[in-house]
Kinemage of the C-alpha trace (Angstrom):
@kinemage 1
@onewidth
@group {chain A} dominant
@subgroup {mainchain}
@vectorlist {calphas} color= white
{ca unk a 1} P -99.123 -97.960 -126.240
{ca unk a 2} L -101.426 -100.287 -124.339
{ca unk a 3} L -103.915 -98.540 -122.080
{ca unk a 4} L -103.602 -99.308 -118.372
{ca unk a 5} L -106.179 -101.902 -117.250
{ca unk a 6} L -107.106 -99.775 -114.226
{ca unk a 7} L -108.826 -97.133 -116.371
{ca unk a 8} L -111.883 -99.353 -116.861
{ca unk a 9} L -112.652 -99.136 -113.132
{ca unk a 10} L -112.359 -95.360 -112.820
{ca unk a 11} L -115.174 -92.897 -113.396
{ca unk a 12} L -116.210 -89.427 -112.240
{ca unk a 13} L -119.746 -88.262 -111.511
{ca unk a 14} L -119.891 -84.617 -112.539
{ca unk a 15} L -123.219 -84.105 -110.728
{ca unk a 16} L -121.586 -85.120 -107.462
{ca unk a 17} L -120.304 -82.558 -104.968
{ca unk a 18} L -117.771 -85.104 -103.693
{ca unk a 19} L -114.278 -83.774 -104.546
{ca unk a 20} L -112.860 -85.507 -107.611
{ca unk a 21} L -109.748 -86.676 -105.765
{ca unk a 22} L -112.024 -88.597 -103.351
{ca unk a 23} L -114.066 -90.009 -106.231
{ca unk a 24} L -110.800 -91.278 -107.729
{ca unk a 25} L -109.716 -92.803 -104.418
{ca unk a 26} L -113.103 -94.448 -103.819
{ca unk a 27} L -113.109 -96.026 -107.296
{ca unk a 28} L -109.678 -97.542 -106.696
{ca unk a 29} L -110.651 -98.835 -103.240
{ca unk a 30} L -113.839 -100.380 -104.630
{ca unk a 31} L -111.947 -102.076 -107.465
{ca unk a 32} L -109.343 -103.440 -105.034
{ca unk a 33} L -112.060 -104.688 -102.701
{ca unk a 34} L -113.767 -106.505 -105.574
{ca unk a 35} L -110.502 -108.061 -106.744
{ca unk a 36} L -110.437 -106.123 -110.011
{ca unk a 37} L -107.144 -104.397 -109.168
{ca unk a 38} L -104.478 -106.721 -107.787
{ca unk a 39} L -101.693 -106.429 -105.232
{ca unk a 40} L -98.592 -104.680 -106.651
{ca unk a 41} L -100.475 -103.693 -109.807
{ca unk a 42} L -99.157 -100.457 -111.326
{ca unk a 43} L -101.612 -97.561 -111.587
{ca unk a 44} L -101.874 -95.011 -114.396
{ca unk a 45} L -99.482 -92.102 -114.122
{ca unk a 46} L -100.674 -88.716 -112.930
{ca unk a 47} L -100.245 -87.340 -116.443
{ca unk a 48} L -102.313 -90.213 -117.898
{ca unk a 49} L -105.131 -89.616 -115.385
{ca unk a 50} L -105.095 -85.888 -116.064
{ca unk a 51} L -105.316 -86.436 -119.839
{ca unk a 52} L -107.895 -89.259 -119.786
{ca unk a 53} L -110.402 -87.576 -117.444
{ca unk a 54} L -109.560 -83.898 -118.024
{ca unk a 55} L -108.763 -83.350 -114.379
{ca unk a 56} L -105.862 -81.348 -113.002
{ca unk a 57} L -102.571 -83.010 -112.123
{ca unk a 58} L -103.067 -81.714 -108.569
{ca unk a 59} L -106.401 -83.573 -108.315
{ca unk a 60} L -104.891 -86.840 -109.538
{ca unk a 61} L -101.882 -86.519 -107.251
{ca unk a 62} L -104.084 -85.637 -104.263
{ca unk a 63} L -106.173 -88.786 -104.832
{ca unk a 64} L -103.076 -90.972 -104.945
{ca unk a 65} L -101.560 -89.325 -101.874
{ca unk a 66} L -104.835 -89.851 -99.996
{ca unk a 67} L -104.608 -93.579 -100.748
{ca unk a 68} L -100.917 -93.626 -99.890
{ca unk a 69} L -101.706 -92.126 -96.466
{ca unk a 70} L -104.250 -94.927 -95.943
{ca unk a 71} L -101.541 -97.460 -96.714
{ca unk a 72} L -103.301 -98.694 -99.844
{ca unk a 73} L -100.761 -97.382 -102.370
{ca unk a 74} L -97.008 -97.213 -102.449
{ca unk a 75} L -94.768 -95.292 -104.836
{ca unk a 76} L -91.341 -95.689 -106.403
{ca unk a 77} L -89.514 -92.568 -107.676
{ca unk a 78} L -89.473 -92.593 -111.439
{ca unk a 79} L -91.911 -95.536 -111.682
{ca unk a 80} L -95.069 -94.151 -110.114
{ca unk a 81} L -97.751 -95.630 -107.861
{ca unk a 82} L -98.662 -99.271 -107.249
{ca unk a 83} L -101.048 -101.225 -105.014
{ca unk a 84} L -99.263 -101.808 -101.725
{ca unk a 85} L -102.133 -103.405 -99.784
{ca unk a 86} L -105.452 -105.007 -100.685
{ca unk a 87} L -106.629 -104.841 -97.073
{ca unk a 88} L -109.321 -102.198 -97.618
{ca unk a 89} L -112.020 -101.660 -94.980
{ca unk a 90} L -114.475 -99.353 -96.753
{ca unk a 91} L -117.479 -101.610 -96.259
{ca unk a 92} L -119.796 -98.571 -96.102
{ca unk a 93} L -120.917 -96.616 -99.152
{ca unk a 94} L -123.040 -93.534 -98.457
{ca unk a 95} L -125.328 -91.607 -100.802
{ca unk a 96} L -125.446 -88.150 -99.196
{ca unk a 97} L -127.977 -85.635 -100.539
{ca unk a 98} L -128.140 -82.034 -99.250
{ca unk a 99} L -130.518 -79.280 -100.309
{ca unk a 100} L -127.637 -76.764 -100.359
{ca unk a 101} L -124.146 -76.265 -98.963
{ca unk a 102} L -124.306 -73.390 -96.480
{ca unk a 103} L -121.748 -72.828 -93.689
{ca unk a 104} L -124.053 -74.782 -91.371
{ca unk a 105} L -124.524 -77.678 -93.771
{ca unk a 106} L -120.745 -77.808 -94.171
{ca unk a 107} L -120.445 -78.318 -90.407
{ca unk a 108} L -122.790 -81.314 -90.701
{ca unk a 109} L -120.837 -82.700 -93.657
{ca unk a 110} L -117.436 -82.279 -91.997
{ca unk a 111} L -118.630 -83.824 -88.717
{ca unk a 112} L -120.212 -86.779 -90.534
{ca unk a 113} L -117.167 -87.523 -92.702
{ca unk a 114} L -114.750 -87.122 -89.782
{ca unk a 115} L -116.784 -89.504 -87.602
{ca unk a 116} L -116.976 -92.128 -90.354
{ca unk a 117} L -113.235 -91.893 -91.012
{ca unk a 118} L -111.807 -94.249 -93.620
{ca unk a 119} L -114.540 -96.839 -93.100
{ca unk a 120} L -116.868 -95.221 -95.657
{ca unk a 121} L -116.907 -93.714 -99.091
{ca unk a 122} L -119.342 -90.811 -99.449
{ca unk a 123} L -120.945 -89.766 -102.735
{ca unk a 124} L -122.151 -86.236 -102.054
{ca unk a 125} L -124.862 -84.458 -104.077
{ca unk a 126} L -126.600 -81.069 -103.801
{ca unk a 127} L -129.999 -80.426 -105.404
{ca unk a 128} L -130.391 -76.696 -104.610
{ca unk a 129} L -133.909 -77.073 -103.138
{ca unk a 130} L -135.149 -78.218 -106.556
{ca unk a 131} L -137.613 -81.105 -106.162
{ca unk a 132} L -137.301 -82.340 -109.755
{ca unk a 133} L -133.505 -82.522 -109.438
{ca unk a 134} L -133.910 -84.215 -106.040
{ca unk a 135} L -136.177 -86.829 -107.599
{ca unk a 136} L -133.827 -87.453 -110.532
{ca unk a 137} L -130.769 -87.888 -108.298
{ca unk a 138} L -132.522 -90.413 -106.059
{ca unk a 139} L -133.975 -92.367 -108.978
{ca unk a 140} L -130.511 -92.544 -110.593
{ca unk a 141} L -128.661 -93.380 -107.370
{ca unk a 142} L -128.632 -97.138 -107.874
{ca unk a 143} L -128.934 -99.856 -105.267
{ca unk a 144} L -125.333 -100.544 -104.226
{ca unk a 145} L -125.244 -97.987 -101.385
{ca unk a 146} L -125.321 -99.178 -97.785
{ca unk a 147} L -127.036 -95.957 -96.648
{ca unk a 148} L -128.980 -93.074 -98.164
{ca unk a 149} L -128.716 -89.883 -96.069
{ca unk a 150} L -131.105 -87.158 -97.221
{ca unk a 151} L -131.934 -83.573 -96.206
{ca unk a 152} L -135.445 -82.875 -97.603
{ca unk a 153} L -136.030 -79.106 -98.072
{ca unk a 154} L -137.719 -77.750 -101.211
{ca unk a 155} L -138.851 -74.452 -102.663
{ca unk a 156} L -141.875 -76.172 -104.194
{ca unk a 157} L -143.105 -79.669 -105.040
{ca unk a 158} L -142.126 -81.110 -101.689
{ca unk a 159} L -145.631 -82.402 -101.010
{ca unk a 160} L -144.706 -85.442 -103.134
{ca unk a 161} L -141.302 -86.028 -101.527
{ca unk a 162} L -142.529 -89.004 -99.501
{ca unk a 163} L -143.371 -90.890 -102.689
{ca unk a 164} L -139.802 -90.549 -103.953
{ca unk a 165} L -138.233 -91.370 -100.589
{ca unk a 166} L -140.505 -94.397 -100.042
{ca unk a 167} L -138.905 -96.027 -103.091
{ca unk a 168} L -135.652 -96.380 -101.123
{ca unk a 169} L -135.016 -99.386 -98.867
{ca unk a 170} L -135.997 -98.162 -95.392
{ca unk a 171} L -133.289 -100.108 -93.570
{ca unk a 172} L -130.758 -98.007 -95.527
{ca unk a 173} L -132.521 -94.633 -95.134
{ca unk a 174} L -131.588 -91.803 -92.770
{ca unk a 175} L -133.565 -88.550 -92.932
{ca unk a 176} L -131.503 -85.597 -91.797
{ca unk a 177} L -132.663 -82.232 -90.394
{ca unk a 178} L -136.371 -82.779 -91.101
{ca unk a 179} L -138.946 -85.570 -90.916
{ca unk a 180} L -141.174 -86.034 -93.961
{ca unk a 181} L -144.873 -86.921 -93.414
{ca unk a 182} L -145.857 -90.028 -95.334
{ca unk a 183} L -142.487 -91.762 -95.212
{ca unk a 184} L -143.357 -95.251 -93.981
{ca unk a 185} L -141.438 -98.093 -92.407
{ca unk a 186} L -138.473 -98.405 -90.046
{ca unk a 187} L -135.809 -95.847 -90.962
{ca unk a 188} L -133.251 -93.693 -89.177
{ca unk a 189} L -133.591 -89.952 -88.584
{ca unk a 190} L -131.588 -87.112 -87.030
{ca unk a 191} L -133.886 -84.122 -87.063
{ca unk a 192} L -135.063 -80.801 -85.668
{ca unk a 193} L -138.538 -80.190 -84.238
{ca unk a 194} L -138.911 -76.743 -85.794
{ca unk a 195} L -142.207 -75.700 -84.183
{ca unk a 196} L -141.222 -76.813 -80.688
{ca unk a 197} L -137.675 -75.478 -81.007
{ca unk a 198} L -138.519 -71.877 -81.904
{ca unk a 199} L -141.272 -71.793 -79.281
{ca unk a 200} L -138.878 -73.038 -76.603
{ca unk a 201} L -136.071 -70.671 -77.628
{ca unk a 202} L -138.383 -67.642 -77.548
{ca unk a 203} L -139.704 -68.769 -74.181
{ca unk a 204} L -136.142 -68.783 -72.839
{ca unk a 205} L -135.717 -65.234 -74.156
{ca unk a 206} L -139.008 -64.035 -72.624
{ca unk a 207} L -137.443 -61.816 -69.894
{ca unk a 208} L -135.586 -59.842 -72.583
{ca unk a 209} L -138.487 -59.865 -75.060
{ca unk a 210} L -140.868 -58.278 -72.551
{ca unk a 211} L -139.458 -54.818 -73.325
{ca unk a 212} L -140.967 -55.109 -76.842
{ca unk a 213} L -144.660 -55.041 -77.770
{ca unk a 214} L -144.346 -56.544 -81.266
{ca unk a 215} L -142.418 -59.516 -82.637
{ca unk a 216} L -141.778 -59.866 -86.358
{ca unk a 217} L -140.330 -62.877 -88.132
{ca unk a 218} L -138.695 -62.348 -91.531
{ca unk a 219} L -139.612 -65.216 -93.854
{ca unk a 220} L -139.124 -64.800 -97.618
{ca unk a 221} L -142.312 -65.501 -99.565
{ca unk a 222} L -140.414 -68.047 -101.676
{ca unk a 223} L -138.503 -70.216 -99.223
{ca unk a 224} L -137.520 -73.757 -98.324
{ca unk a 225} L -137.895 -73.107 -94.585
{ca unk a 226} L -140.484 -75.372 -92.910
{ca unk a 227} L -143.929 -73.915 -92.143
{ca unk a 228} L -143.512 -75.225 -88.597
{ca unk a 229} L -141.184 -72.317 -87.792
{ca unk a 230} L -143.964 -69.773 -88.336
{ca unk a 231} L -146.439 -71.998 -86.470
{ca unk a 232} L -144.175 -72.092 -83.422
{ca unk a 233} L -143.589 -68.328 -83.629
{ca unk a 234} L -147.320 -67.589 -83.876
{ca unk a 235} L -148.156 -69.942 -81.016
{ca unk a 236} L -145.601 -68.202 -78.781
{ca unk a 237} L -146.921 -64.727 -79.636
{ca unk a 238} L -150.496 -65.827 -78.894
{ca unk a 239} L -149.516 -67.509 -75.640
{ca unk a 240} L -147.630 -64.455 -74.334
{ca unk a 241} L -149.799 -61.710 -75.861
{ca unk a 242} L -147.293 -60.180 -78.295
{ca unk a 243} L -148.416 -58.401 -81.421
{ca unk a 244} L -146.942 -60.383 -84.291
{ca unk a 245} L -146.306 -60.133 -87.992
{ca unk a 246} L -144.718 -62.312 -90.676
{ca unk a 247} L -142.544 -60.089 -92.886
{ca unk a 248} L -141.801 -61.293 -96.410
{ca unk a 249} L -139.740 -58.313 -97.611
{ca unk a 250} L -137.601 -56.644 -94.965
{ca unk a 251} L -136.504 -54.042 -97.525
{ca unk a 252} L -140.057 -52.654 -97.477
{ca unk a 253} L -140.667 -52.930 -93.727
{ca unk a 254} L -140.437 -49.785 -91.546
{ca unk a 255} L -138.403 -50.186 -88.358
{ca unk a 256} L -140.240 -48.944 -85.275
{ca unk a 257} L -139.540 -48.513 -81.578
{ca unk a 258} L -140.689 -51.452 -79.446
{ca unk a 259} L -140.265 -54.151 -82.091
{ca unk a 260} L -138.065 -57.258 -82.115
{ca unk a 261} L -137.127 -59.076 -85.308
{ca unk a 262} L -136.320 -62.724 -85.929
{ca unk a 263} L -134.506 -63.401 -89.202
{ca unk a 264} L -133.922 -66.750 -90.919
{ca unk a 265} L -131.735 -65.777 -93.892
{ca unk a 266} L -128.287 -64.185 -93.751
{ca unk a 267} L -129.097 -61.747 -96.575
{ca unk a 268} L -132.142 -60.487 -94.680
{ca unk a 269} L -129.980 -59.918 -91.604
{ca unk a 270} L -127.758 -57.575 -93.612
{ca unk a 271} L -130.769 -55.551 -94.820
{ca unk a 272} L -132.234 -55.491 -91.308
{ca unk a 273} L -129.023 -54.148 -89.772
{ca unk a 274} L -128.698 -51.505 -92.489
{ca unk a 275} L -132.265 -50.316 -91.899
{ca unk a 276} L -131.783 -50.155 -88.123
{ca unk a 277} L -128.534 -48.211 -88.511
{ca unk a 278} L -130.372 -45.674 -90.671
{ca unk a 279} L -132.591 -44.825 -87.669
{ca unk a 280} L -131.786 -43.411 -84.228
{ca unk a 281} L -133.090 -46.521 -82.532
{ca unk a 282} L -130.706 -48.497 -80.345
{ca unk a 283} L -130.398 -52.244 -80.800
{ca unk a 284} L -131.186 -54.083 -77.583
{ca unk a 285} L -133.109 -51.121 -76.192
{ca unk a 286} L -135.559 -49.772 -78.767
{ca unk a 287} L -135.427 -52.627 -81.255
{ca unk a 288} L -134.417 -56.259 -80.817
{ca unk a 289} L -132.706 -58.709 -83.169
{ca unk a 290} L -132.641 -62.505 -83.023
{ca unk a 291} L -130.948 -64.452 -85.820
{ca unk a 292} L -131.251 -68.094 -86.821
{ca unk a 293} L -128.059 -70.171 -86.822
{ca unk a 294} L -124.936 -69.327 -84.888
{ca unk a 295} L -121.861 -68.045 -86.771
{ca unk a 296} L -118.611 -66.512 -85.438
{ca unk a 297} L -119.443 -63.069 -86.883
{ca unk a 298} L -122.677 -62.862 -84.887
{ca unk a 299} L -120.598 -62.724 -81.723
{ca unk a 300} L -119.214 -59.381 -82.944
{ca unk a 301} L -121.854 -57.607 -85.062
{ca unk a 302} L -123.866 -54.980 -83.106
{ca unk a 303} L -121.853 -55.919 -79.994
{ca unk a 304} L -123.259 -59.427 -80.343
{ca unk a 305} L -126.412 -60.782 -82.008
{ca unk a 306} L -128.681 -63.134 -80.069
{ca unk a 307} L -129.031 -66.431 -81.924
{ca unk a 308} L -131.179 -69.536 -81.852
{ca unk a 309} L -129.516 -72.517 -83.428
{ca unk a 310} L -129.343 -76.262 -83.516
{ca unk a 311} L -126.107 -78.150 -82.872
{ca unk a 312} L -124.944 -78.924 -86.411
{ca unk a 313} L -121.810 -80.691 -85.177
{ca unk a 314} L -123.954 -83.058 -83.126
{ca unk a 315} L -126.249 -83.616 -86.099
{ca unk a 316} L -123.356 -84.869 -88.227
{ca unk a 317} L -121.910 -87.003 -85.432
{ca unk a 318} L -125.265 -88.628 -84.574
{ca unk a 319} L -125.847 -89.413 -88.244
{ca unk a 320} L -122.489 -91.179 -88.359
{ca unk a 321} L -123.489 -93.153 -85.249
{ca unk a 322} L -126.669 -94.390 -86.933
{ca unk a 323} L -124.648 -95.456 -89.973
{ca unk a 324} L -121.947 -97.233 -87.987
{ca unk a 325} L -124.519 -98.983 -85.766
{ca unk a 326} L -126.868 -99.663 -88.698
{ca unk a 327} L -129.637 -98.185 -86.546
{ca unk a 328} L -133.145 -96.971 -87.402
{ca unk a 329} L -133.362 -94.822 -84.279
{ca unk a 330} L -134.922 -91.333 -84.433
{ca unk a 331} L -132.777 -88.688 -82.715
{ca unk a 332} L -134.106 -85.171 -82.086
{ca unk a 333} L -131.377 -82.515 -82.002
{ca unk a 334} L -132.311 -79.643 -79.652
{ca unk a 335} L -132.065 -75.912 -80.265
{ca unk a 336} L -130.164 -73.615 -77.974
{ca unk a 337} L -130.425 -69.898 -77.310
{ca unk a 338} L -127.311 -67.708 -77.152
{ca unk a 339} L -128.247 -64.424 -75.499
{ca unk a 340} L -126.317 -61.303 -76.537
{ca unk a 341} L -126.657 -57.517 -76.561
{ca unk a 342} L -129.014 -57.351 -79.580
{ca unk a 343} L -131.984 -58.318 -77.402
């Protein structure tokens, strides 16, 4: 049996975090746009796709249904799917590189993809804060993307990140979440000012913090969090005469009356709460808690945990704006303080 011609234009990148059904759909759209797949051409069956690429039937069917909803494909019962329209508008192709996929990064991703709609295909990769993997993914990305959107956070090796990023065409580059010193040229950015943001958030919380004599920030010794966070924390404590301490292991830190804690990692928040509950100290009276990044559960835990957080929804939407406008603007996303009973 002759193999369907369409197979030659389909491929899956197993390093990519983009769902396979979207990879399938994007390959078909690209091939149609380049005239490689013609109007009314019959596509491989779902069973053929599943066998050829070792993907589930559900994945193959979901990819076809996605294209059918866009009006690109049609289907005939018993005969399968065919190209219904060659009017495809996906002129944008995005290389999206995240350091990890946390609940907050997912908000950015969802907001970005929703704002771009069906005008863009997004190849999504995650490098798990590993600089060598980051470097390899960028070097292997190729040159056919219209935009490269990158979150640059590393456990180690990040001092050379600018060299890798500078190899990309600047008119196509958007740095997300953090600026990288040494990146030259005109490029887009949607970022946080970590030192200024934590200083400003703590300043807003000053009336509540004044009941404590010591502020402690929990920062794992091995972390991807920017040094600017600790700089902003230390500057605030100096300015307003608080005793201060950077805690690397909350599991080994005694909890004392008159202290307030700022945590960056969700795991550390769990340990902190457990240690407080093992004492007779009352949260919001004897000991204070501030947590980075707003989540629904923090509205409930300990009658409400005070948070400082950026607007991740806005970050994704503003990134989409830069892409759609082909802009090299730099947009700073502000932090906000949500005051609750824990302080």
